[in-house]
C-alpha positions as CSV (number, residue, x, y, z in Angstrom):
1,M,18.0,-24.0,8.1
2,A,15.7,-24.3,5.2
3,L,12.9,-21.9,4.7
4,F,9.3,-22.7,3.7
5,R,6.5,-20.4,2.9
6,F,3.2,-19.5,4.5
7,G,0.8,-19.2,1.6
8,Q,-2.8,-18.5,1.1
9,S,-3.4,-22.2,1.1
10,D,-2.4,-22.7,4.8
11,K,-5.0,-24.8,6.5
12,Q,-7.7,-22.8,8.2
13,V,-9.1,-23.7,11.6
14,T,-12.0,-22.4,13.7
15,P,-11.6,-18.6,13.9
16,T,-10.7,-17.0,17.2
17,P,-13.5,-15.1,18.9
18,S,-14.2,-11.6,17.6
19,V,-12.1,-9.0,19.4
20,A,-14.9,-6.6,20.1
21,G,-14.6,-3.2,21.8
22,D,-12.0,-1.8,19.4
23,P,-12.8,-0.2,16.1
24,A,-10.0,-2.1,14.5
25,A,-11.2,-5.4,16.0
26,D,-14.7,-6.1,14.6
27,T,-14.4,-9.3,12.5
28,P,-17.7,-10.0,10.7
29,A,-17.2,-13.4,9.2
30,A,-20.6,-14.3,7.8
31,G,-21.6,-12.4,4.7
32,K,-18.3,-10.6,4.5
33,P,-17.4,-9.5,0.9
34,G,-15.0,-11.7,-1.0
35,F,-11.3,-10.7,-1.5
36,F,-11.8,-9.0,-4.9
37,D,-14.8,-7.0,-3.7
38,R,-12.8,-5.8,-0.6
39,L,-9.8,-5.0,-2.8
40,R,-12.0,-3.1,-5.2
41,S,-13.5,-1.2,-2.3
42,G,-10.1,-0.5,-0.9
43,L,-8.8,0.9,-4.2
44,A,-12.0,2.9,-4.8
45,K,-10.3,6.3,-4.3
46,T,-7.3,5.4,-6.5
47,T,-9.6,4.1,-9.2
48,Q,-11.7,7.2,-9.0
49,V,-8.7,9.4,-9.6
50,L,-7.6,7.2,-12.5
51,N,-11.0,7.0,-14.1
52,T,-11.9,10.7,-13.7
53,D,-8.6,12.1,-14.9
54,V,-8.0,9.6,-17.8
55,R,-11.7,9.5,-18.9
56,D,-11.6,13.3,-19.3
57,L,-9.0,12.8,-22.0
58,F,-11.6,11.0,-24.2
59,K,-14.4,13.5,-23.9
60,Q,-13.4,15.3,-27.1
61,E,-14.8,13.0,-29.8
62,G,-12.4,12.1,-32.6
63,R,-9.4,13.4,-30.7
64,H,-6.1,12.3,-32.1
65,V,-3.1,11.0,-30.2
66,D,-0.5,13.8,-30.3
67,A,2.0,15.4,-27.9
68,D,-0.7,17.3,-26.0
69,F,-2.7,14.1,-25.4
70,L,0.3,12.1,-24.3
71,G,1.3,14.8,-21.9
72,E,-2.1,14.9,-20.3
73,L,-2.2,11.1,-20.1
74,R,1.2,11.2,-18.4
75,R,0.1,13.7,-15.8
76,A,-3.1,11.8,-15.1
77,L,-1.2,8.5,-14.5
78,V,1.4,10.2,-12.2
79,R,-1.4,11.5,-10.0
80,T,-2.1,7.9,-8.9
81,D,1.5,7.7,-7.6
82,M,2.3,4.8,-9.8
83,G,5.6,6.6,-10.5
84,P,7.2,8.3,-13.5
85,S,8.7,5.1,-14.8
86,A,5.5,3.2,-15.2
87,A,3.7,6.3,-16.4
88,E,6.3,6.9,-19.1
89,A,6.2,3.3,-20.2
90,I,2.4,3.5,-20.7
91,V,2.7,6.8,-22.5
92,K,5.4,5.4,-24.8
93,D,3.3,2.3,-25.6
94,V,0.2,4.3,-26.3
95,G,2.1,6.8,-28.5
96,E,3.7,4.0,-30.5
97,R,0.5,2.2,-31.1
98,L,-1.8,5.1,-31.7
99,R,0.2,8.2,-32.7
100,A,-1.7,10.4,-35.2
101,R,-4.7,8.0,-34.9
102,V,-8.0,8.6,-33.2
103,V,-7.8,7.8,-29.5
104,D,-9.0,4.2,-28.6
105,P,-9.8,4.0,-24.9
106,Q,-9.3,0.3,-24.8
107,V,-5.8,0.5,-26.1
108,V,-5.0,2.8,-23.2
109,V,-6.6,0.5,-20.7
110,D,-4.8,-2.5,-22.1
111,S,-1.5,-0.6,-21.9
112,I,-2.0,0.3,-18.3
113,R,-2.9,-3.2,-17.4
114,R,0.0,-4.8,-19.2
115,T,2.6,-2.3,-17.8
116,L,1.4,-2.7,-14.2
117,L,1.4,-6.5,-14.4
118,E,4.9,-6.5,-15.9
119,R,6.2,-4.4,-13.0
120,L,4.4,-6.4,-10.4
121,A,5.1,-9.8,-11.8
122,G,6.6,-12.2,-9.3
123,T,6.0,-10.0,-6.3
124,A,3.3,-12.3,-4.8
125,D,5.2,-14.2,-2.2
126,G,4.1,-15.9,0.9
127,L,5.8,-15.4,4.3
128,A,9.0,-17.3,4.9
129,K,9.0,-19.6,7.9
130,A,11.6,-21.7,9.7
131,S,11.7,-25.4,8.9
132,A,11.9,-26.1,12.6
133,G,11.3,-24.0,15.7
134,P,9.7,-20.5,15.9
135,T,9.4,-18.3,12.9
136,V,10.5,-14.7,13.9
137,I,9.0,-11.7,12.1
138,L,10.4,-8.3,12.8
139,V,8.1,-5.4,12.0
140,T,9.3,-1.9,11.2
141,G,7.9,1.4,9.9
142,V,7.7,5.2,10.5
143,N,5.4,6.7,13.2
144,G,1.8,6.5,12.3
145,S,2.2,4.0,9.5
146,G,-0.2,1.5,11.0
147,K,2.5,-0.7,12.3
148,T,0.9,-1.9,15.6
149,T,-2.5,-2.5,14.0
150,S,-0.8,-4.5,11.2
151,I,1.0,-6.6,13.8
152,A,-2.4,-7.3,15.5
153,K,-3.9,-8.3,12.1
154,L,-1.0,-10.6,11.4
155,A,-1.4,-12.2,14.9
156,Q,-5.1,-12.6,14.2
157,R,-4.3,-14.3,10.9
158,F,-1.9,-16.8,12.4
159,T,-4.1,-17.6,15.4
160,R,-6.9,-18.4,13.0
161,E,-4.6,-20.8,11.3
162,G,-4.1,-22.6,14.6
163,K,-0.6,-21.3,15.2
164,R,0.7,-20.2,18.7
165,V,1.8,-16.6,18.6
166,L,4.1,-14.6,20.8
167,L,4.4,-10.8,20.5
168,G,7.5,-8.8,21.5
169,A,6.6,-5.2,22.5
170,G,9.8,-3.6,21.3
171,D,8.4,-0.1,21.0
172,T,9.5,0.7,24.6
173,F,9.4,4.5,24.0
174,R,5.6,4.6,23.6
175,A,3.7,3.2,26.6
176,A,0.5,3.4,24.5
177,A,1.9,1.1,21.9
178,V,2.9,-1.5,24.5
179,E,-0.6,-1.3,26.0
180,Q,-2.3,-1.6,22.7
181,L,-0.2,-4.7,21.8
182,A,-0.9,-6.2,25.2
183,M,-4.6,-5.7,24.7
184,W,-4.4,-7.5,21.4
185,A,-2.4,-10.3,22.8
186,G,-5.0,-10.9,25.5
187,R,-7.9,-10.9,23.0
188,L,-6.1,-13.2,20.6
189,G,-4.8,-15.6,23.2
190,A,-1.2,-14.8,22.3
191,E,1.7,-14.4,24.7
192,I,3.5,-11.1,25.0
193,V,7.0,-10.1,26.2
194,R,7.3,-6.5,27.3
195,G,9.9,-4.3,28.9
196,D,10.0,-1.3,31.1
197,S,9.4,2.1,29.6
198,G,12.6,3.3,27.8
199,A,14.2,-0.2,28.1
200,D,16.6,-1.3,25.4
201,P,14.4,-2.7,22.5
202,A,17.1,-5.2,21.7
203,S,16.8,-6.7,25.2
204,V,13.0,-7.1,24.7
205,A,13.7,-8.8,21.3
206,H,16.2,-11.1,23.0
207,R,13.8,-12.1,25.7
208,A,10.9,-12.5,23.2
209,V,12.9,-14.9,21.1
210,A,14.2,-16.8,24.2
211,R,10.6,-17.2,25.4
212,A,9.5,-18.3,21.9
213,L,12.2,-21.0,21.9
214,E,11.4,-22.1,25.5
215,E,7.7,-22.2,24.9
216,Q,8.0,-23.7,21.4
217,V,5.6,-21.2,19.9
218,D,5.0,-21.2,16.1
219,I,5.3,-17.4,15.4
220,C,7.2,-14.6,17.2
221,I,6.3,-11.2,16.0
222,I,8.5,-8.3,17.3
223,D,7.4,-4.7,17.2
224,T,9.9,-1.9,16.9
225,A,9.7,1.8,17.7
226,G,8.3,3.9,14.9
227,R,11.1,6.0,13.5
228,L,12.0,8.2,10.6
229,Q,14.4,6.8,8.0
230,T,16.6,9.8,8.6
231,Q,17.1,9.0,12.3
232,S,20.5,7.3,12.0
233,N,20.8,6.3,15.7
234,L,17.4,4.6,15.6
235,M,18.1,2.9,12.3
236,Q,21.3,1.5,13.8
237,E,19.2,0.2,16.6
238,L,17.2,-1.9,14.1
239,A,20.5,-3.5,13.0
240,K,21.3,-4.2,16.6
241,I,17.9,-5.9,17.1
242,R,18.6,-8.1,14.1
243,R,22.0,-9.1,15.4
244,V,20.6,-10.1,18.8
245,I,17.9,-12.2,17.2
246,S,20.3,-14.0,14.8
247,K,22.6,-15.0,17.7
248,Q,19.7,-17.0,19.1
249,I,18.3,-18.3,15.8
250,P,20.9,-18.1,13.0
251,D,18.4,-17.7,10.2
252,A,16.2,-15.2,12.0
253,P,14.5,-12.9,11.6
254,H,12.9,-14.9,8.8
255,E,11.0,-11.9,7.7
256,V,11.5,-8.2,8.2
257,L,8.3,-6.4,7.2
258,L,8.2,-2.7,6.5
259,V,4.7,-1.2,7.1
260,I,4.0,1.6,4.7
261,D,1.0,4.0,4.9
262,A,-0.6,3.9,1.4
263,T,-1.6,7.5,2.0
264,A,2.1,8.5,2.1
265,G,2.3,8.3,-1.7
266,Q,5.8,9.0,-3.0
267,N,7.2,9.5,0.5
268,A,7.0,5.7,0.7
269,L,10.0,5.5,-1.6
270,S,12.3,7.2,0.8
271,Q,10.9,5.2,3.7
272,A,11.6,2.0,2.0
273,E,15.1,3.0,1.0
274,G,16.3,3.8,4.5
275,F,14.6,0.8,6.2
276,K,15.7,-1.8,3.6
277,E,19.4,-1.0,4.2
278,A,19.2,-0.7,8.0
279,A,16.7,-3.5,8.8
280,G,17.3,-5.8,5.9
281,C,13.6,-5.6,4.9
282,T,12.2,-8.6,3.1
283,G,8.7,-7.5,2.3
284,I,6.1,-4.7,2.6
285,V,2.8,-4.4,4.3
286,L,0.8,-1.7,2.6
287,A,-1.5,-0.3,5.3
288,K,-4.5,2.0,4.9
289,L,-5.0,1.2,1.2
290,D,-8.7,1.7,1.7
291,G,-8.2,5.3,2.7
292,S,-5.8,6.3,-0.1
293,A,-6.1,7.8,-3.5
294,R,-2.4,6.8,-4.1
295,G,-2.7,3.0,-4.3
296,G,-0.5,3.0,-7.3
297,V,2.5,3.6,-5.0
298,I,2.9,-0.2,-4.8
299,V,4.4,-0.1,-8.3
300,P,7.4,2.2,-7.8
301,V,8.2,0.7,-4.4
302,V,8.3,-2.8,-5.9
303,E,10.2,-1.6,-9.0
304,R,12.8,0.4,-7.2
305,F,13.6,-1.8,-4.3
306,G,12.7,-5.3,-5.4
307,L,10.7,-5.8,-2.2
308,P,7.6,-8.0,-2.6
309,V,4.3,-6.6,-1.2
310,K,3.3,-9.4,1.3
311,F,0.0,-8.0,2.5
312,V,-2.3,-5.1,2.0
313,G,-4.6,-3.5,4.7
314,L,-8.1,-3.0,3.3
315,G,-10.0,-1.7,6.4
316,E,-10.1,-1.4,10.1
317,A,-11.4,-4.8,11.0
318,A,-8.9,-7.3,12.5
319,D,-9.2,-9.6,9.5
320,D,-8.9,-6.8,6.9
321,L,-5.3,-7.9,6.0
322,E,-5.0,-9.7,2.7
323,A,-2.1,-11.5,1.0
324,F,-1.2,-9.3,-2.0
325,D,-2.2,-10.6,-5.4
326,P,-0.9,-8.6,-8.4
327,D,-3.5,-9.9,-10.8
328,A,-6.4,-9.0,-8.5
329,F,-4.8,-5.7,-7.7
330,V,-4.6,-4.6,-11.3
331,A,-8.1,-6.0,-12.1
332,A,-9.6,-4.1,-9.2
333,L,-7.7,-0.9,-10.0
334,L,-9.1,-0.9,-13.6
335,E,-12.5,-2.2,-12.7
336,G,-15.1,-0.1,-14.7
337,T,-12.5,2.1,-16.3
338,F,-14.1,4.0,-19.2
339,T,-17.4,2.4,-18.8
340,T,-20.6,4.4,-18.3
């Protein structure tokens, strides 16, 4: 079965009503800031760390680029969690271009921009979808990563595009997660398949896909229990869920999204490693970017695992989920750097 892509250019239809009454559900449409402004706002804490730490390197007028300067620059870059590899590449570039010369702030900014763009090149990728029948999206992540809220935001996004959505409440170990998902389904006009507390999550996934096929819905999003990447039995359960789904629809799941909490910083690397192998992850949703000073973690995750960042969470509103754009990300991260 051929795969197509859901892109930013998907036709938009009349939005669904605002899902009021939940702090993650307010959806102000009129007068809402544009994507770049929202991204810049979401990256404000990361940008502040970058600006403050790196700008301090230039306070000494006439300072030369030497080993001490390059060491301080390296430490400042690493604090944004962009990872040692990207930081080292920037330091090397600055050292080669300016060694023994007076520091030029713009050279440093240009090096940061070029290095980040090189590492994020080609990562912008729309969601895969089935050429016919329901598209199945499996969503995974550790406890507290923002997984359930991200599913709700995805469902909101699809319903606003005029697609019929069915949710599978596969987190059968947390009654609160099932209830939260059911609440969202009701507010968004989506169907939901749920199981008894403690039921086999694979059976819920099986029933969800069967219902999606029967009802001919467009999108089937299946939640999974939050788990640590070190819990081998639960990671094996993810593999079982995938097998159950693929027996019903051979090419499914069409996407396996790993939700990562941006505030987790470098811990996101170990999260991605375990889940990529067990669940066959195809992309990342970086949640809580607006509350993190570690937004640079996108870089080492993409670089190390080759997983594209599909979406970023930029707030608590239901439509605060944006398709990831590397150019906009880097531009927002460096907005106002070294300016007064």
